[in-house]
C-alpha positions in Angstrom: -31.8 35.3 -12.8 -28.4 34.1 -13.3 -28.8 33.9 -17.4 -30.6 37.4 -16.7 -27.6 38.6 -14.7 -25.1 37.1 -17.3 -26.5 38.8 -20.5 -26.7 42.2 -18.7 -23.2 41.7 -17.4 -21.4 40.5 -20.8 -24.3 42.7 -23.3 -24.7 46.1 -21.0 -21.7 46.0 -19.1 -19.1 45.0 -20.9 -21.0 45.9 -24.6 -20.3 42.7 -26.2 -22.6 42.2 -29.3 -25.1 39.5 -28.6 -25.0 38.7 -32.4 -21.6 38.1 -32.4 -20.4 34.1 -31.9 -17.5 35.8 -29.3 -20.2 37.4 -27.3 -22.3 34.4 -27.2 -19.2 32.2 -26.5 -18.6 34.9 -23.5 -21.9 34.8 -22.2 -21.9 30.8 -22.2 -18.7 30.6 -20.2 -19.5 33.4 -17.9 -23.1 31.7 -17.2 -22.0 27.7 -17.1 -19.1 28.4 -15.0 -21.1 30.4 -12.3 -23.9 27.9 -12.6 -21.6 24.9 -12.0 -19.4 27.0 -9.3 -22.3 27.5 -7.6 -23.6 23.7 -7.8 -20.3 22.5 -6.4 -20.4 24.7 -3.3 -24.0 24.4 -2.5 -24.7 20.7 -3.3 -21.5 19.5 -1.7 -22.1 21.6 1.7 -25.8 19.8 1.6 -24.7 16.7 1.2 -21.9 17.1 4.0 -24.7 18.5 6.4 -26.5 15.4 5.9 -23.7 13.0 6.4 -23.1 14.5 9.5 -26.5 12.8 10.7 -26.1 9.9 8.6 -22.9 8.5 8.6 -21.2 7.2 4.9 -21.0 3.3 6.3 -24.7 3.5 6.6 -25.3 5.1 3.4 -22.9 2.9 1.8 -24.8 0.0 3.7 -28.3 0.9 3.1 -27.5 1.4 -0.9 -25.2 -1.6 -1.5 -28.0 -3.9 0.0 -30.5 -3.0 -2.2 -31.5 -5.7 -4.7 -32.2 -6.4 -8.7 -30.7 -3.2 -9.2 -33.2 -1.0 -7.5 -30.4 1.4 -5.9 -29.5 2.4 -9.4 -33.4 2.6 -10.5 -33.8 5.0 -7.7 -30.3 7.0 -8.9 -32.0 7.0 -12.6 -34.7 8.1 -12.0 -33.5 11.0 -9.1 -31.4 11.9 -12.2 -34.6 12.1 -14.8 -36.2 14.6 -12.4 -33.5 16.8 -12.2 -32.8 19.0 -14.9 -28.9 19.2 -15.1 -26.7 19.3 -17.7 -23.4 16.6 -17.9 -21.2 19.4 -16.3 -23.6 20.2 -13.9 -24.6 16.7 -12.6 -20.8 16.7 -11.3 -21.2 18.1 -8.4 -24.0 15.8 -7.0 -22.0 13.2 -8.5 -19.1 14.1 -6.2 -21.4 14.4 -3.3 -22.6 10.9 -3.8 -18.7 9.7 -3.7 -18.1 11.7 -0.5 -21.4 10.0 0.8 -19.9 7.1 0.1 -22.4 5.8 -2.3 -21.8 2.6 -4.1 -20.0 3.5 -7.4 -22.3 1.9 -9.6 -25.1 4.1 -8.5 -23.4 7.3 -8.7 -22.4 7.0 -11.9 -26.6 6.0 -12.6 -27.3 9.5 -11.5 -24.6 11.4 -13.9 -25.7 9.0 -16.9 -29.3 9.5 -16.5 -29.2 12.8 -15.3 -28.3 15.0 -18.5 -30.2 12.6 -20.7 -33.9 12.9 -19.2 -35.6 15.5 -17.3 -39.0 17.0 -17.4 -38.1 19.9 -19.7 -37.5 17.4 -22.2 -39.9 15.0 -21.9 -42.2 18.3 -22.3 -40.7 19.2 -25.4 -40.6 15.9 -27.2 -44.0 15.2 -26.7 -45.0 18.4 -27.8 -42.5 17.7 -31.1 -42.4 14.4 -31.7 -45.5 13.0 -29.9 -46.1 11.4 -26.4 -45.6 8.0 -26.8 -42.2 9.2 -28.3 -41.1 11.1 -25.5 -42.6 8.1 -23.0 -40.2 5.9 -24.7 -37.3 8.2 -25.2 -37.5 8.8 -21.1 -38.0 5.2 -20.0 -34.8 4.5 -22.7 -32.4 7.2 -20.7 -33.5 5.5 -17.5 -33.0 1.9 -18.3 -29.7 3.2 -20.1 -28.6 4.8 -16.5 -29.7 1.5 -14.7 -27.9 -0.8 -16.7 -24.5 1.3 -17.2 -24.5 1.6 -13.9 -25.0 -1.9 -13.1 -22.5 -3.2 -15.3 -19.9 -0.4 -13.3 -20.6 -1.6 -10.3 -20.0 -4.9 -11.0 -16.2 -4.4 -12.2 -15.0 -3.3 -8.5 -13.7 0.0 -9.5 -13.5 1.7 -6.4 -10.0 2.2 -6.5 -10.0 4.2 -9.9 -11.7 7.2 -7.7 -9.2 9.9 -7.9 -10.8 12.3 -5.6 -10.0 11.9 -2.1 -12.5 12.9 0.8 -11.6 13.7 4.5 -8.1 14.5 5.9 -7.1 10.9 7.7 -6.9 7.8 6.5 -10.2 5.8 7.3 -11.7 8.7 8.8 -14.8 8.4 6.8 -16.0 5.2 8.5 -15.1 6.6 12.0 -17.9 8.5 13.9 -15.8 10.7 16.1 -14.7 13.6 13.6 -18.7 14.5 12.5 -19.3 17.6 14.9 -22.1 17.2 16.9 -23.4 21.0 17.3 -25.6 22.4 14.7 -22.8 25.2 14.0 -20.4 22.9 13.8 -22.5 20.5 11.1 -22.7 24.1 9.2 -19.0 24.8 9.6 -18.1 21.4 8.5 -20.4 21.4 5.9 -19.1 24.6 3.7 -15.3 23.5 5.2 -16.1 20.0 3.0 -17.6 22.5 0.0 -14.9 24.7 -0.3 -12.1 22.0 0.0 -13.4 20.3 -3.0 -14.2 23.8 -4.9 -10.7 24.2 -4.3 -9.4 20.9 -6.5 -12.2 21.7 -9.3 -12.4 25.1 -9.9 -9.7 25.8 -12.5 -10.8 22.0 -14.5 -14.3 23.5 -14.4 -13.5 26.6 -16.1 -11.1 24.9 -18.6 -14.1 22.7 -19.3 -16.5 25.4 -19.5 -14.3 27.3 -21.9 -14.1 24.2 -24.1 -17.7 24.1 -24.5 -18.2 27.8 -25.0 -15.8 27.6 -27.7 -17.7 24.7 -29.5 -21.0 26.6 -28.6 -19.9 29.9 -30.2 -18.0 28.8 -33.3 -19.4 25.2 -34.7 -22.5 26.3 -36.9 -25.1 23.8 -36.7 -25.5 23.3 -40.4 -21.8 21.2 -39.6 -23.8 18.5 -38.1 -26.5 18.3 -40.4 -24.2 17.8 -43.0 -22.6 14.6 -41.5 -25.8 13.3 -40.0 -27.4 12.9 -43.4 -25.6 9.8 -44.1 -28.4 7.1 -44.2 -26.7 4.0 -43.7 -26.3 1.4 -40.7 -23.2 3.6 -39.4 -25.3 7.1 -39.4 -25.8 6.3 -36.0 -22.6 5.5 -34.5 -21.4 8.5 -36.6 -23.4 10.9 -35.1 -22.9 9.5 -31.8 -19.5 10.2 -32.2 -19.8 13.5 -33.6 -22.1 14.5 -30.3 -19.6 13.7 -27.8 -17.1 16.5 -28.2 -19.8 19.1 -27.7 -21.0 20.7 -24.7 -25.3 21.2 -24.1 -28.5 20.8 -22.3 -30.8 18.5 -24.1 -33.3 21.2 -23.3 -31.6 23.6 -26.2 -31.4 20.4 -28.5 -34.5 19.2 -29.2 -35.3 22.1 -31.6 -32.2 20.9 -33.9 -33.3 17.5 -33.5 -36.7 18.3 -34.8 -34.6 20.2 -37.5 -32.6 17.3 -38.4 -35.6 15.0 -38.4 -37.5 17.5 -40.9 -34.3 17.7 -43.3 -35.0 13.6 -43.7 -32.5 12.0 -41.4 -33.9 9.5 -39.2 -35.1 10.3 -35.7 -32.9 7.7 -33.9 -30.0 9.0 -35.6 -31.1 12.8 -34.6 -31.5 11.5 -30.9 -28.0 9.4 -30.7 -26.7 12.8 -31.5 -28.6 14.5 -29.1 -28.1 12.2 -26.6 -24.1 12.4 -26.8 -24.1 15.6 -26.9 -26.0 16.3 -23.8 -24.8 13.1 -21.8 -21.1 12.6 -22.8 -19.2 16.1 -23.6 -15.8 16.5 -23.7 -15.8 19.4 -21.1 -17.7 16.6 -18.9 -14.7 14.8 -19.6 -12.0 16.8 -18.6 -13.7 18.0 -15.2 -14.6 14.2 -14.4 -10.7 13.3 -15.3 -9.6 15.2 -11.7 -12.1 12.8 -9.9 -12.0 9.4 -11.5 -8.8 7.7 -13.3 -8.4 7.5 -17.0 -9.4 3.8 -17.2 -12.9 4.7 -15.3 -13.6 7.2 -17.6 -13.0 4.9 -20.9 -15.1 2.7 -19.5 -18.1 5.2 -18.6 -17.9 6.9 -21.6 -17.5 3.1 -23.8 -20.4 1.9 -21.9 -22.8 4.7 -22.4 -22.0 5.2 -26.2 -22.6 1.5 -26.9 -25.9 2.5 -24.7 -26.8 5.4 -26.7 -25.9 3.5 -30.2 -28.5 0.9 -28.9 -31.0 3.4 -28.0 -30.5 5.4 -31.9 -31.1 1.3 -33.7 -34.7 1.4 -31.7 -35.6 4.4 -32.5 -34.8 4.1 -36.1 -36.5 0.5 -36.2 -39.7 1.8 -35.0 -40.2 5.2 -36.2 -40.1 5.0 -40.0 
């Protein structure tokens, strides 16, 4: 419905040409900006409402006690079944941080969520075969678990810049939580709009960059550079994919076209996963939430994981 509204607004009301690069970019910008704004408001409000019944400290303690990476596995599976792109995953990531979910577990979600979802799984199965789809989904979940565990072990909680609550230590104080349903609802939306006011501009800037790339960078530009048939092809594909912003489901046909042109499947998948999981707009939005140090560790860890997955698929798909 949102896409239909956006198409009507941009192409009918404002009369932009849907075949033009500028019209396509404007449509992308309006659709994704509205979508992410709504996700921030709704998801943060829902999680804030849930927190009024379950104090953050209890959530933190419950998830922090999970042994053998079970908390990270649960977060990665949740990410796999939520059809969010890299930027759309950020509101729920913020909600996890606000609920004081351990940092590594929150990252397990935001890593897996854009990489794996049910739509991509079906498209991969129908395009490349079901064993490839299963291995792809499994690889994405494992990457989320391992990268989340690594980040969680590095004691980086102080690198979270976005602060929650008015008073120092209030997140551990049960007295500030409202008791009535009306109070809980009011508190939830106050928290939601407080977070929205901190992020709305940076979201618009990030999506704007993504929209420009979406409208003006042709697919054959990437086909030219992904055709390198050597051991450095996978890292090159990963680096090329990082600045771009798109969802996996829109990239599967591109991956299929690349493979049809003789590009190894692992190289094409590394490109797709880098586009979906590590985008420049995502980095710009996250910079408001986490420090550059943590952002670099997140991108570096996931990029290395994507490269390894690319090599794995190149080795088994010959």
